[in-house]
C-alpha positions as CSV (number, residue, x, y, z in Angstrom):
1,X,0.0,0.0,0.0
2,X,1.0,3.6,-0.5
3,X,1.4,6.4,2.0
4,X,-1.2,7.1,4.6
5,X,-2.4,10.7,4.2
6,X,-4.5,12.4,6.7
7,X,-6.5,15.6,6.0
8,X,-7.9,17.7,8.8
9,X,-10.9,19.9,8.0
10,X,-14.0,21.5,9.6
11,X,-17.2,20.4,7.9
12,X,-18.5,19.6,4.5
13,X,-22.2,20.3,5.0
14,X,-22.4,23.8,3.5
15,X,-21.5,25.0,0.0
16,X,-18.3,27.0,-0.3
17,X,-15.3,27.1,-2.6
18,X,-12.8,25.8,-0.1
19,X,-14.9,22.8,0.9
20,X,-15.5,22.0,-2.7
21,X,-11.8,22.1,-3.5
22,X,-10.7,20.1,-0.5
23,X,-13.2,17.3,-1.1
24,X,-12.3,17.1,-4.8
25,X,-8.6,16.8,-4.0
26,X,-9.2,14.1,-1.4
27,X,-11.5,12.1,-3.7
28,X,-9.0,12.4,-6.6
29,X,-6.2,11.0,-4.5
30,X,-8.4,8.2,-3.2
31,X,-9.5,7.2,-6.7
32,X,-6.3,7.7,-8.7
33,X,-3.4,6.8,-6.4
34,X,-2.4,3.9,-4.1
35,X,-2.5,6.3,-1.1
36,X,-4.7,5.5,1.9
37,X,-6.8,8.6,2.5
38,X,-8.1,9.6,6.0
39,X,-10.2,12.7,6.9
40,X,-10.8,14.2,10.3
41,X,-13.9,16.5,10.4
42,X,-14.8,18.6,13.4
43,X,-18.3,19.9,12.6
44,X,-21.8,18.4,13.1
45,X,-21.7,14.8,11.7
46,X,-25.5,14.7,12.0
47,X,-25.9,17.2,9.2
48,X,-26.0,15.8,5.6
49,X,-22.8,16.2,3.7
50,X,-23.0,18.7,0.8
51,X,-19.8,17.4,-0.6
52,X,-19.6,13.7,-0.7
53,X,-16.4,11.7,-0.1
54,X,-15.3,8.6,-1.9
55,X,-16.1,5.3,-0.3
56,X,-12.3,4.7,-0.3
57,X,-11.8,7.6,2.2
58,X,-11.9,6.8,5.9
59,X,-13.7,9.5,7.8
60,X,-13.3,10.3,11.5
61,X,-15.7,12.8,13.2
62,X,-14.4,14.5,16.3
63,X,-17.7,16.4,17.0
64,X,-16.1,19.5,18.4
65,X,-18.5,21.8,16.5
66,X,-16.6,25.1,16.4
67,X,-19.3,26.5,14.1
68,X,-21.5,26.9,17.2
69,X,-19.3,29.8,18.2
70,X,-20.6,31.9,15.4
71,X,-23.9,32.7,17.2
72,X,-22.4,33.4,20.6
73,X,-21.7,36.8,22.2
74,X,-18.0,37.8,22.4
75,X,-17.3,36.9,26.0
76,X,-19.1,33.6,25.8
77,X,-17.5,32.9,22.5
78,X,-14.0,33.4,24.0
79,X,-14.7,31.0,26.9
80,X,-16.1,28.3,24.7
81,X,-13.5,28.7,22.0
82,X,-10.7,27.7,24.5
83,X,-12.7,24.9,25.9
84,X,-13.4,23.5,22.4
85,X,-9.8,24.1,21.3
86,X,-8.6,22.0,24.3
87,X,-11.0,19.2,23.4
88,X,-10.0,19.4,19.8
89,X,-6.3,19.1,20.6
90,X,-6.9,16.1,22.9
91,X,-9.1,14.2,20.5
92,X,-6.9,14.9,17.4
93,X,-3.7,14.0,19.2
94,X,-5.1,10.7,20.3
95,X,-6.4,9.9,16.8
96,X,-3.1,10.9,15.1
97,X,-1.0,8.8,17.6
98,X,-3.3,5.9,16.8
99,X,-3.3,6.3,13.0
100,X,0.4,7.0,12.5
101,X,-0.1,8.6,9.1
102,X,2.9,9.3,6.8
103,X,1.7,12.8,5.9
104,X,-0.8,15.1,7.7
105,X,-2.3,18.0,5.9
106,X,-3.7,21.0,7.7
107,X,-5.8,23.7,6.0
108,X,-4.1,26.3,8.3
109,X,-7.1,26.3,10.6
110,X,-7.2,25.8,14.4
111,X,-5.0,22.7,14.4
112,X,-2.1,24.7,13.1
113,X,-1.6,26.1,16.6
114,X,-0.5,22.7,18.0
115,X,-0.1,20.2,15.2
116,X,3.7,20.3,15.2
117,X,3.6,19.2,18.9
118,X,2.0,15.9,18.0
119,X,4.8,13.4,17.7
120,X,3.0,10.8,15.6
121,X,5.8,10.5,13.1
122,X,4.0,12.1,10.2
123,X,5.3,14.8,7.9
124,X,3.3,18.0,8.4
125,X,2.0,20.0,5.5
126,X,-0.3,23.0,5.6
127,X,-2.1,24.6,2.7
128,X,-3.8,28.0,2.9
129,X,-6.7,29.2,0.8
130,X,-6.4,32.9,1.7
131,X,-3.9,35.6,0.9
132,X,-1.8,36.7,3.9
133,X,-3.0,40.3,3.5
134,X,-6.3,39.7,5.2
135,X,-5.5,36.6,7.2
136,X,-5.5,36.6,11.0
137,X,-6.6,40.3,11.1
138,X,-8.3,40.8,14.5
139,X,-11.0,43.4,14.3
140,X,-13.4,44.0,17.2
141,X,-15.6,47.1,16.9
142,X,-15.7,47.4,20.7
143,X,-11.9,47.7,21.0
144,X,-9.6,50.6,20.0
145,X,-7.8,50.1,16.7
146,X,-4.4,50.0,18.4
147,X,-5.6,47.1,20.5
148,X,-6.9,45.3,17.4
149,X,-3.5,45.9,15.6
150,X,-1.6,44.6,18.6
151,X,-3.6,41.4,18.9
152,X,-3.3,40.9,15.1
153,X,0.5,41.2,15.3
154,X,0.7,38.7,18.2
155,X,-1.7,36.3,16.4
156,X,0.4,36.5,13.2
157,X,3.7,36.0,15.0
158,X,2.3,32.8,16.6
159,X,1.2,31.6,13.2
160,X,4.6,32.3,11.6
161,X,6.3,30.4,14.4
162,X,4.1,27.4,13.8
163,X,4.5,27.6,10.0
164,X,8.3,27.5,10.3
165,X,8.1,24.1,11.9
166,X,6.2,22.5,9.0
167,X,7.8,20.3,6.4
168,X,6.0,22.4,3.7
169,X,3.6,25.3,3.5
170,X,1.6,25.6,0.3
171,X,0.1,28.9,-1.0
172,X,-2.1,29.4,-4.0
173,X,-0.2,32.1,-5.9
174,X,3.3,33.4,-6.7
175,X,2.0,36.8,-5.6
176,X,1.2,35.5,-2.1
177,X,4.4,33.6,-1.8
178,X,6.2,36.9,-1.6
179,X,4.1,37.8,1.4
180,X,5.8,35.2,3.6
181,X,9.5,36.4,3.6
182,X,10.0,34.8,7.1
183,X,9.5,31.3,5.7
184,X,11.9,29.1,3.6
185,X,9.5,26.1,3.2
186,X,6.8,27.8,0.9
187,X,5.6,26.1,-2.2
188,X,3.1,27.4,-4.7
189,X,0.3,25.0,-5.9
190,X,-2.8,26.8,-7.2
191,X,-6.3,25.4,-7.1
192,X,-7.8,23.8,-10.2
193,X,-11.0,24.2,-12.1
194,X,-13.3,21.2,-11.9
195,X,-14.2,21.2,-15.5
196,X,-13.5,23.2,-18.7
197,X,-16.6,24.6,-20.3
198,X,-17.1,23.3,-23.8
199,X,-19.5,26.0,-24.8
200,X,-17.7,29.2,-25.6
201,X,-19.2,32.7,-25.7
202,X,-19.5,34.4,-29.1
203,X,-18.9,37.7,-27.2
204,X,-21.7,39.5,-29.0
205,X,-24.3,39.8,-26.4
206,X,-24.4,43.2,-24.6
207,X,-24.0,41.5,-21.2
208,X,-21.4,41.7,-18.5
209,X,-21.3,39.0,-15.8
210,X,-20.0,38.8,-12.2
211,X,-20.1,35.8,-9.9
212,X,-19.5,35.4,-6.2
213,X,-21.0,35.5,-2.7
214,X,-22.9,38.6,-1.8
215,X,-20.3,39.9,0.7
216,X,-18.1,42.9,1.4
217,X,-15.1,40.9,0.2
218,X,-16.5,40.6,-3.4
219,X,-16.8,44.3,-3.9
220,X,-20.1,44.3,-5.8
221,X,-20.8,47.7,-4.3
222,X,-17.7,49.0,-6.3
223,X,-19.0,47.3,-9.4
224,X,-22.5,48.7,-9.1
225,X,-21.1,52.2,-8.4
226,X,-18.9,51.9,-11.5
227,X,-21.9,51.1,-13.6
228,X,-23.3,54.6,-13.3
229,X,-20.4,55.7,-15.4
230,X,-20.7,52.8,-17.8
231,X,-24.5,53.5,-18.2
232,X,-23.7,57.1,-19.4
233,X,-21.7,55.7,-22.3
234,X,-23.5,52.4,-23.0
235,X,-27.1,52.4,-21.7
236,X,-27.9,49.3,-23.7
237,X,-25.4,47.1,-21.9
238,X,-26.6,44.9,-18.9
239,X,-24.8,43.7,-15.8
240,X,-25.8,40.4,-14.3
241,X,-24.5,39.3,-10.9
242,X,-24.9,35.7,-9.6
243,X,-24.2,34.5,-6.1
244,X,-25.3,33.1,-2.8
245,X,-26.4,35.2,0.1
246,X,-28.3,38.5,0.5
247,X,-28.7,40.0,-2.9
248,X,-31.5,42.4,-1.9
249,X,-29.3,45.1,-0.5
250,X,-27.2,45.2,-3.6
251,X,-30.2,45.3,-5.9
252,X,-31.6,48.2,-3.7
253,X,-28.3,50.0,-4.3
254,X,-28.6,49.6,-8.1
255,X,-32.2,50.7,-7.9
256,X,-31.3,53.8,-6.0
257,X,-28.9,54.8,-8.8
258,X,-31.7,54.4,-11.3
259,X,-30.2,51.3,-12.8
260,X,-32.9,48.7,-12.0
261,X,-33.4,48.0,-15.7
262,X,-29.7,47.2,-16.4
263,X,-28.3,45.7,-13.2
264,X,-29.8,42.3,-12.0
265,X,-28.5,40.9,-8.7
266,X,-29.5,37.3,-9.0
267,X,-29.1,34.2,-6.8
268,X,-26.6,31.5,-7.5
269,X,-27.5,29.1,-10.3
270,X,-26.3,25.5,-10.8
271,X,-25.6,25.9,-14.6
272,X,-23.4,29.0,-14.5
273,X,-21.6,27.8,-17.6
274,X,-24.7,28.8,-19.7
275,X,-24.6,32.3,-18.3
276,X,-21.0,32.7,-19.0
277,X,-21.6,31.6,-22.6
278,X,-24.4,34.2,-22.9
279,X,-22.2,37.0,-21.7
280,X,-19.3,39.0,-23.3
281,X,-17.2,40.3,-20.4
282,X,-16.4,39.0,-16.9
283,X,-15.7,41.4,-14.1
284,X,-14.0,40.7,-10.7
285,X,-14.4,43.6,-8.3
286,X,-13.1,41.9,-5.1
287,X,-11.3,43.6,-2.3
288,X,-9.2,40.5,-1.8
289,X,-9.1,36.9,-2.8
290,X,-7.0,33.7,-2.4
291,X,-7.1,32.5,-6.0
292,X,-10.4,33.5,-7.7
293,X,-11.4,30.4,-9.6
294,X,-14.3,32.3,-11.1
295,X,-11.8,34.1,-13.3
296,X,-10.5,30.8,-14.6
297,X,-14.0,29.5,-15.1
298,X,-15.0,32.6,-17.1
299,X,-11.9,32.3,-19.2
300,X,-12.6,28.7,-20.0
301,X,-15.9,29.9,-21.5
302,X,-13.9,32.4,-23.7
303,X,-14.6,35.5,-21.7
304,X,-12.1,38.3,-21.4
305,X,-11.8,39.5,-17.8
306,X,-11.6,43.0,-16.2
307,X,-10.3,42.7,-12.7
308,X,-8.9,44.7,-9.8
309,X,-5.3,43.9,-8.9
310,X,-6.6,42.8,-5.5
311,X,-4.4,40.5,-3.4
312,X,-4.1,37.8,-4.4
313,X,-4.6,35.9,-7.7
314,X,-5.7,38.1,-10.6
315,X,-2.1,39.1,-11.3
316,X,-1.1,35.4,-11.5
317,X,-4.0,34.6,-13.9
318,X,-4.4,37.7,-16.1
319,X,-1.8,38.9,-18.6
320,X,-2.8,42.5,-18.9
321,X,-3.9,43.3,-22.5
322,X,-3.6,39.7,-23.6
323,X,-6.4,37.7,-22.0
324,X,-7.9,40.5,-19.9
325,X,-7.4,43.9,-18.3
326,X,-6.1,44.7,-14.8
327,X,-7.3,47.7,-12.9
328,X,-5.7,49.5,-9.9
329,X,-7.2,47.9,-6.8
330,X,-10.3,49.8,-5.7
331,X,-10.2,52.4,-8.5
332,X,-13.8,52.6,-9.5
333,X,-13.5,55.1,-12.4
334,X,-10.7,53.0,-13.9
335,X,-12.8,49.9,-13.6
336,X,-15.6,51.6,-15.5
337,X,-13.2,52.8,-18.2
338,X,-11.7,49.4,-18.7
339,X,-15.1,47.8,-19.1
340,X,-16.1,50.4,-21.5
341,X,-12.8,49.8,-23.5
342,X,-13.8,46.2,-24.1
343,X,-17.4,47.2,-24.9
344,X,-16.1,49.7,-27.5
345,X,-13.3,47.6,-29.1
346,X,-15.0,44.5,-30.6
347,X,-11.8,43.1,-32.2
348,X,-9.7,43.3,-29.0
349,X,-12.6,41.8,-26.9
350,X,-12.7,38.8,-29.3
351,X,-8.9,38.4,-29.3
352,X,-8.7,38.6,-25.5
353,X,-11.5,36.1,-25.2
354,X,-9.8,33.6,-27.5
355,X,-6.5,34.0,-25.6
356,X,-8.4,33.6,-22.3
357,X,-9.8,30.2,-23.3
358,X,-6.3,28.9,-24.2
359,X,-4.4,30.3,-21.3
360,X,-6.0,28.4,-18.5
361,X,-4.7,24.9,-19.3
362,X,-2.2,25.1,-16.4
363,X,-5.2,25.1,-14.0
364,X,-6.6,21.8,-15.3
365,X,-7.3,19.2,-12.5
366,X,-4.8,16.6,-13.8
367,X,-1.9,19.1,-13.9
368,X,-2.5,20.5,-10.4
369,X,-3.1,17.1,-8.7
370,X,0.1,15.9,-10.3
371,X,1.9,18.7,-8.4
372,X,0.4,17.4,-5.1
373,X,1.4,13.8,-5.9
374,X,4.9,15.0,-6.6
375,X,5.0,16.9,-3.3
376,X,3.7,13.9,-1.3
377,X,6.2,11.5,-3.0
378,X,9.1,13.8,-2.5
379,X,8.4,14.5,1.2
């Protein structure tokens, strides 16, 4: 038999990009290698799994349920966090000492604070799905900002000390790799796209598309604000936004600008490929990312992309002027201008779309998973 590989994760019962990626990687390794795959989950085993694991994967539920903390007031949350963390460390340590895996993979969550202390003999790898810029930033509205900054600094210092002890620390982008100068064990392995869309856009419909959760991070308020300038030049073009969460407040914002006829804030759809193929431009207006797979998905449908140079990911994926256009992060007028540029230059839009669809082969699942297999075999 091959190596025993243990993944440690939270829960797989709610839809999100990180859970989708982790479950797909585990299943790929279980089905396509001779590795023995084990998974520790900490959250609510009584809830149905949104992402199913292969029958070849051995699953261990520790039932710590950190997600319960989300609904607690701050003082109660602090008390129960430490109680749950102690329980988690005890249960995970016992399981790892019993299993004796060859490699243990953390997702740089709560276990990163103690996993190097567990002397089970396994090599320790951690992968992070967020850029450092906004990771471990403590921000409590009831505390002065200098206190928040001090806590954030201490929190990050603790993380760095733990990451230094790992056998390997995996980040998603070359851009983010530069954000960890204290470490000499960093490797870049991006996420992959699950499938390449066969249906390509003809780039003739007067539609712009954006996709993502309705959250502050995704910057849809920036995009809607920019559309006021776009509307003045191109009132016949439409913006469609698709995503999970509260879309009502964003639609109200668009309506307040008098853009209800041209901006549609819609809920997430299962067949997003059809909507990519029916659009002509994709826009990413995020304040920050880890590696925005929606850009790669849109490119696989032949869409040119206009994106902020937010940390991190767009600068790794987009070659400015070749398969899309990069915009100074947070610059709303420039975002509007670059979208208008693609609207007004049909030939360049078509050429960038063609280049987009051919530039994403390095993010295919087989290529990315081979990088993981090479890492596991080398370590």
